[in-house]
N, C-alpha and C positions, 0 to 999 in steps of 0.2 A: 575511533572511540567506540561510538557507542555501535555503529554497523555492526564491527569487530564481536563487538559483546552480544550484540541479537542475535550473528552469524554462529558463533559458537553455543548460545543457549538452541540456536534451531535445529543446529547438527546432531547435541548433546540428549534431543527430546527422538531427533531424529536414529539416533545409533541406538536406542534402549525401547524404539520399534520396537528396531529390528528385529535386537536378541527376545522379545515376543515371541517371536513367532517359530521359535523355536521348539517353546514352547504350547503346553496345552494352555493358554490363557484367555480362553469365552467368559466371552461380560456382555448380560445383556444393556443395550443399548440406543443410543432415539433414533442409529442408521435405517430407517426401515423408510419404504413408498411413501408418498406423501405423508413423507412429517416437514417441517416450517422451523426454522433458522433465524435468529438478529445473534448479528453476528457485530463488535466493537473488538477495530485494531487498530494497536498503534506500532509506529517509525520510529519512535523518541521519547527520551520525556515530555509531559509536559511542564509548562512553565508559565511566568506570568508572563515573559517576550515572547515568546514564540511555543509551538504547540504542534500537533503529524498528527491525525485519524479519520479510523476511515469506519464507516458503520453500510451494513450490509444488512442483505437480507437466500437467506438459503433455502432454495426447496432441493430435497431429496425429487425426484421419476423412478427410484429404484433404490436396494439399501448400497450400492458399492458407485451411483450417479447420484450428482448435483450439480445444480444451477445455480451460480452467486455476484447478486449482480448488488455491487455499491458505491455511493460515493465519498470522496475522503474527500479534505482538505486539509491547507498548513495555514500559517500566520504570521510574521516577525514584526517585531516593531526596533526602526534601526537603535544602536545606541549613543552613534557619534551623530546625528546627522536629522532633519526632520526627516520624514520616512519611515518606510515597513515594505512588508510584500501580500500578496494572499496566492496560495497555488490551489487551484479545486482542478480531481479529476476523478470523472465515471470510468467504471469495468465491471467488464461479466466476465468470470472465469468459469469454464465446465472442469468440473475435479470425478476423479476416479480413486473410490479403493476399492483396492482387490482387494479384501478379506477384511469387510466391515463390523465379525461380531465378534471386534475384541476389543481388550481396556484399554488398548493403546493404535491407532492405527493409523498408518500413512498413510497417503493419496497423492495423485499428481493432479496438477490441471492446464488450459492453456485459455486464451480469451484475449479481446480486445481492447485499449484501454482510450482516451479520449483525453486531454486535459487543454486546461490556460491556465499561464502566468501572470504576475502582473507585478513590478516593483520595482517602487522610488527611492530616490532621495533630492532632497534638495538642502542647499548651504549656504546660504546668503545670497549670494549673483547670480550661483548656479542649482539646472532642476536635469534631470537623470529620470529617464521616466522608460523602462522595457516593457512589454508587453510579448508574451507567447504563446502559438498556440502548438496544440501535439496530436498526432495520431500515433500509435503501434498497436502490436499485439505484443504480450510475453506467457513465459510457462512460469510452474510452483511447482517444489514438489516440498512437501510438509510433512507432522503429523501432529495427530489430533487426540488428548488424551483425558477419558472421562473422569468425572472428580465423582460424578451420579451419573445418571439413565438420561438426565433433560443437560447438564451441564457442563463444556468442555472446554478445556485448553489446549490452546496449537500454537504453535511456533512455524513458521513457513518463511522459505529462502527462494528470491522468484530469481528471474534475469526477463530483458524486452531489449525488442530492437524496433527506436521510435522514431517518427519524421518529430522534427521542428521548423517551424515559422516564427522568426525571433524577431520582432521593430523595437528599436532602440534609437530613441528619439531625447537629444541632447538642446537643452535651452539656456543661453547668459543672458545676463539683464542690464550686462553693464557696462559699457556705457547706453548700448540701447539692446533693443533685444535679436536677439539672434540664432539660430533653432537647424542643428543638420539631423538629419533624418538617415538610419541605414537598418535596411533586414538583409536576411539572413536566412538559410534552411540549407540544413544539414543533415544526417543520418546519425543517431547515438547508439550505443549498445551498453545498457547500465545491469544491477547485479543491486540484491535490498532486502538482506533478514524483517521480522515481520514476527511481534507475537498475536495473544488477539484470544477472546470468551467466546461462547457458542453458546445462548440461550436457546433450547428447541421446544416447541410445542406442536 
């Protein structure tokens, strides 16, 4: 449901951006060479038991070109067991803005990512620990709306191709400690939508 909501919001912003190209909607903004921005991005609502977000830095090498490098994380606390998980992802994107001096600007990008995930659950005499290492590449399509010259909101829809190395260790303690370990490697294709805020300086 959340992914669908974010996707609809991103698509709506993108369609609005497309409609502005048919009009003379030029507006001064911070999309200029050698400008920087701090980026805040979320993929789901933050709650007391789970969160997911990214903080990044963006640098425009030209008005229509930019690099964005960010570090994201998520965490959760299990409701029915002693355990939880953490996920960390680092990603770099090269962004292209075809028509930068607009109030609403469409852009697309591509870039690599690496990540690590650890989830653990423990119930009575049972413990399950899962770790995962990831490396991948992805593409994105987004739209950015400037509320002021230096503050903007954006929505993105992205796809990714990722190699995952996963290891699961299951331990039982009754009657005697016993451990089973499984390792798998797979290639996955994913999609997702995010919303965010840019603060330019």
